[in-house]
Backbone as numpy.savetxt, mean C-alpha at the origin, in Angstrom:
# Nx Ny Nz CAx CAy CAz Cx Cy Cz
-29.67 9.89 -15.49 -30.25 9.11 -14.40 -29.74 9.62 -13.07
-30.62 9.74 -12.11 -30.27 10.23 -10.78 -29.84 9.07 -9.90
-28.77 9.27 -9.16 -28.30 8.27 -8.21 -29.05 8.51 -6.91
-29.75 7.48 -6.43 -30.58 7.68 -5.24 -30.12 6.89 -4.02
-29.11 6.06 -4.18 -28.67 5.30 -3.01 -27.16 5.45 -2.80
-26.77 5.35 -1.55 -25.35 5.45 -1.21 -24.60 4.26 -1.80
-23.34 4.45 -2.17 -22.56 3.33 -2.69 -22.20 2.33 -1.60
-21.89 1.12 -2.03 -21.46 0.08 -1.07 -20.09 0.44 -0.51
-19.83 -0.02 0.69 -18.55 0.22 1.35 -17.45 -0.62 0.71
-16.31 -0.02 0.37 -15.18 -0.80 -0.15 -14.65 -1.77 0.92
-14.10 -2.88 0.48 -13.56 -3.88 1.40 -12.17 -4.32 0.93
-11.54 -5.11 1.76 -10.25 -5.75 1.43 -9.14 -4.76 1.08
-9.10 -3.63 1.77 -8.01 -2.69 1.53 -6.70 -3.35 1.96
-5.75 -3.37 1.04 -4.42 -3.92 1.32 -3.39 -2.93 0.82
-2.31 -2.75 1.57 -1.26 -1.82 1.16 0.09 -2.51 1.23
1.03 -1.96 0.45 2.37 -2.53 0.41 3.37 -1.41 0.16
4.29 -1.24 1.10 5.39 -0.28 0.90 6.37 -0.92 -0.07
6.54 -0.31 -1.23 7.40 -0.89 -2.27 8.75 -0.20 -2.37
8.90 0.93 -1.67 10.18 1.63 -1.67 10.23 2.55 -0.45
11.28 3.34 -0.38 11.41 4.28 0.74 10.47 5.46 0.60
9.82 5.61 -0.56 8.95 6.77 -0.77 7.59 6.43 -1.38
7.26 5.14 -1.50 6.03 4.77 -2.20 5.30 3.62 -1.50
3.99 3.82 -1.32 3.10 2.78 -0.84 2.00 2.60 -1.88
1.76 1.35 -2.26 0.71 1.03 -3.23 -0.42 0.34 -2.48
-1.65 0.70 -2.84 -2.81 0.10 -2.19 -3.82 -0.39 -3.22
-4.61 -1.37 -2.80 -5.70 -1.86 -3.64 -6.87 -2.24 -2.74
-8.07 -2.28 -3.32 -9.27 -2.59 -2.56 -10.31 -3.16 -3.50
-11.36 -3.72 -2.92 -12.52 -4.20 -3.67 -13.57 -3.11 -3.60
-14.05 -2.66 -4.76 -14.96 -1.53 -4.81 -16.37 -1.81 -4.32
-16.96 -2.93 -4.71 -18.31 -3.32 -4.30 -19.41 -2.36 -4.74
-19.10 -1.38 -5.58 -20.09 -0.38 -5.97 -20.36 -0.43 -7.47
-21.39 0.29 -7.85 -21.71 0.36 -9.28 -20.71 1.24 -10.00
-20.81 1.30 -11.30 -19.83 2.01 -12.12 -19.91 3.53 -12.00
-20.88 4.06 -11.25 -20.99 5.51 -11.08 -20.25 6.01 -9.83
-19.78 5.07 -9.00 -19.14 5.45 -7.75 -17.65 5.69 -7.94
-17.16 6.74 -7.29 -15.74 7.06 -7.27 -15.23 6.76 -5.86
-13.92 6.93 -5.65 -13.34 6.58 -4.35 -12.47 7.69 -3.82
-12.57 7.90 -2.50 -11.72 8.85 -1.79 -10.73 8.06 -0.95
-9.46 8.44 -1.04 -8.41 7.77 -0.28 -7.95 8.73 0.81
-7.89 8.22 2.04 -7.47 9.02 3.19 -6.26 8.40 3.85
-5.41 9.25 4.43 -4.17 8.80 5.07 -3.97 9.57 6.37
-3.31 8.91 7.31 -2.80 9.59 8.50 -1.47 8.96 8.88
-0.69 9.66 9.68 0.64 9.17 10.08 0.54 8.41 11.39
1.10 7.19 11.38 1.12 6.37 12.58 0.20 5.17 12.47
0.41 4.21 13.37 -0.40 2.99 13.33 -1.69 3.12 14.13
-1.75 4.07 15.06 -2.96 4.25 15.87 -3.57 5.63 15.65
-3.21 6.29 14.56 -3.70 7.64 14.30 -5.20 7.63 14.00
-5.82 8.77 14.16 -7.25 8.90 13.85 -7.55 10.17 13.06
-6.54 10.96 12.79 -6.73 12.25 12.10 -6.53 12.08 10.58
-7.34 11.22 9.97 -7.24 10.97 8.54 -7.58 12.22 7.73
-6.89 12.39 6.61 -7.18 13.47 5.68 -7.19 12.90 4.27
-8.08 13.40 3.45 -8.15 12.92 2.08 -6.89 13.33 1.31
-6.28 12.36 0.62 -5.08 12.65 -0.16 -5.32 12.50 -1.66
-6.42 11.82 -2.03 -6.69 11.61 -3.45 -8.13 11.16 -3.66
-8.55 11.30 -4.90 -9.83 10.78 -5.35 -9.58 10.11 -6.69
-10.15 8.92 -6.86 -9.96 8.21 -8.13 -11.32 7.89 -8.73
-11.31 7.64 -10.03 -12.55 7.43 -10.77 -13.22 6.10 -10.51
-14.38 5.98 -11.11 -15.14 4.74 -11.03 -14.33 3.60 -11.62
-14.50 2.42 -11.06 -13.82 1.20 -11.51 -12.31 1.22 -11.32
-11.79 2.18 -10.57 -10.37 2.20 -10.22 -10.25 1.64 -8.82
-9.41 0.63 -8.64 -9.27 0.02 -7.31 -7.81 -0.14 -6.90
-6.97 0.76 -7.41 -5.56 0.76 -7.03 -5.07 2.20 -7.01
-4.16 2.49 -6.08 -3.61 3.84 -5.98 -2.19 3.75 -5.45
-1.33 4.62 -5.94 0.06 4.70 -5.51 0.29 6.04 -4.82
0.68 5.99 -3.56 1.00 7.18 -2.79 2.51 7.38 -2.87
2.93 8.45 -3.51 4.34 8.68 -3.82 4.90 9.86 -3.04
6.19 10.02 -3.07 6.92 11.14 -2.45 6.77 11.18 -0.93
6.72 10.01 -0.33 6.63 9.92 1.13 8.03 9.89 1.73
8.19 10.31 2.99 9.47 10.18 3.66 9.76 8.71 3.99
11.02 8.37 4.04 11.44 7.00 4.35 11.19 6.66 5.82
10.99 5.39 6.08 10.90 4.84 7.44 9.77 5.45 8.27
8.65 5.78 7.65 7.51 6.36 8.35 6.31 5.42 8.26
5.52 5.37 9.32 4.33 4.54 9.37 3.13 5.35 8.89
2.35 4.74 8.00 1.14 5.39 7.48 -0.03 4.43 7.55
-1.21 4.98 7.84 -2.46 4.23 7.82 -3.36 4.83 6.74
-4.11 3.96 6.10 -4.99 4.37 5.00 -6.38 3.78 5.18
-7.36 4.46 4.60 -8.71 3.94 4.48 -9.32 4.53 3.21
-10.35 3.88 2.71 -10.97 4.28 1.45 -12.49 4.28 1.65
-13.18 5.18 0.95 -14.63 5.11 0.90 -15.10 5.50 -0.48
-16.22 4.96 -0.87 -16.82 5.28 -2.16 -17.74 6.48 -1.99
-17.97 7.18 -3.10 -18.95 8.27 -3.06 -19.62 8.40 -4.42
-20.82 8.92 -4.38 -21.57 9.23 -5.60 -22.46 10.45 -5.31
-23.39 10.74 -6.19 -24.24 11.92 -6.02 -25.09 11.85 -4.75
-25.37 10.65 -4.25 -26.18 10.50 -3.04 -25.37 10.68 -1.76
-24.04 10.55 -1.84 -23.22 10.73 -0.65 -22.09 9.72 -0.55
-21.59 9.54 0.67 -20.43 8.67 0.94 -20.85 7.32 1.49
-20.06 6.30 1.15 -20.22 4.99 1.77 -19.56 5.02 3.14
-19.62 3.89 3.83 -18.82 3.73 5.03 -17.36 3.56 4.64
-16.48 3.57 5.65 -15.05 3.41 5.38 -14.69 1.94 5.25
-13.68 1.69 4.43 -13.09 0.36 4.34 -12.37 0.06 5.65
-11.80 -1.13 5.72 -10.88 -1.43 6.82 -9.70 -0.46 6.74
-9.01 -0.28 7.83 -7.79 0.53 7.86 -6.60 -0.40 7.65
-5.67 0.02 6.81 -4.45 -0.76 6.56 -3.25 0.12 6.87
-2.22 -0.49 7.45 -1.04 0.25 7.91 0.23 -0.41 7.40
1.19 0.41 7.00 2.51 -0.10 6.61 3.54 1.00 6.83
4.82 0.64 6.72 5.93 1.56 6.92 6.73 1.67 5.64
7.00 2.89 5.21 7.87 3.04 4.04 9.23 2.45 4.38
9.90 1.94 3.37 11.17 1.28 3.58 12.25 2.28 3.97
13.29 1.79 4.61 14.46 2.60 4.95 15.10 3.04 3.63
15.68 4.21 3.60 16.27 4.74 2.36 17.25 3.78 1.71
18.01 3.06 2.51 19.03 2.17 1.96 18.57 0.72 1.88
17.28 0.46 2.10 16.83 -0.93 2.17 17.05 -1.69 0.87
16.82 -1.04 -0.28 17.06 -1.74 -1.54 18.55 -2.07 -1.68
19.41 -1.13 -1.30 20.85 -1.34 -1.38 21.26 -2.45 -0.42
20.74 -2.43 0.82 21.07 -3.47 1.78 20.60 -4.83 1.30
19.42 -4.87 0.69 18.91 -6.13 0.15 19.85 -6.68 -0.89
20.40 -5.83 -1.75 21.34 -6.26 -2.76 22.62 -6.75 -2.10
23.13 -6.00 -1.10 24.34 -6.43 -0.40 24.12 -7.78 0.27
22.97 -7.97 0.85 22.66 -9.23 1.52 22.69 -10.38 0.52
22.09 -10.17 -0.65 22.09 -11.22 -1.67 23.52 -11.49 -2.16
24.32 -10.43 -2.32 25.72 -10.60 -2.74 26.49 -11.35 -1.65
26.29 -10.98 -0.38 26.96 -11.65 0.73 26.59 -13.11 0.80
25.32 -13.43 0.61 24.88 -14.83 0.61 25.53 -15.60 -0.52
25.57 -15.01 -1.70 26.19 -15.67 -2.86 27.68 -15.89 -2.60
28.35 -14.88 -2.01 29.78 -15.00 -1.72 30.03 -16.12 -0.71
29.20 -16.20 0.35 29.33 -17.26 1.34 29.16 -18.63 0.70
28.16 -18.75 -0.18 27.94 -20.03 -0.85 29.12 -20.39 -1.73
29.70 -19.42 -2.45 30.86 -19.69 -3.29 32.06 -20.10 -2.45
32.28 -19.42 -1.32 33.39 -19.79 -0.44 33.22 -21.21 0.10
31.98 -21.59 0.42 31.72 -22.94 0.92 32.02 -23.97 -0.16
31.60 -23.70 -1.37 31.87 -24.62 -2.48 33.39 -24.73 -2.70
34.09 -23.61 -2.66 35.53 -23.62 -2.87 36.26 -24.41 -1.77
35.84 -24.22 -0.52 36.51 -24.85 0.62 36.19 -26.34 0.73
34.94 -26.70 0.44 34.52 -28.09 0.68 34.28 -28.88 -0.59
34.12 -28.17 -1.70 33.76 -28.85 -2.94 32.30 -29.19 -3.01
31.51 -28.76 -1.99 30.07 -29.04 -1.96 29.30 -27.75 -1.74
28.17 -27.65 -2.39 27.30 -26.48 -2.23 26.64 -26.50 -0.87
26.51 -25.33 -0.25 25.80 -25.20 1.03 24.31 -25.24 0.78
23.56 -25.75 1.75 22.09 -25.79 1.63 21.50 -24.49 2.09
């Protein structure tokens, strides 16, 4: 069967920096099962020089961008494509990869909070709120 119409534009692009080197994104495809998706990225929150970094198959609506430098801002957009051509672009979503030590600092913060709470209980006999 020949595809004769352009695919629908993806919507609801959302991204989340999950580490110092990884951003995960998801979107709503809005297209038929023959449409694939192109993922584009650029550096910065106001950048416009997007370049394709990946292509995923039909019915795939999640992608993980790995091996990124820490503490950098990235913007992403997605579009569907099929034999007839490309859809319009999704919304642009922007996030910053985490600082290299952010997971470690988060752990230290939780340990520090727990230690403060234990010291309060020891000193007053009552748990801190």
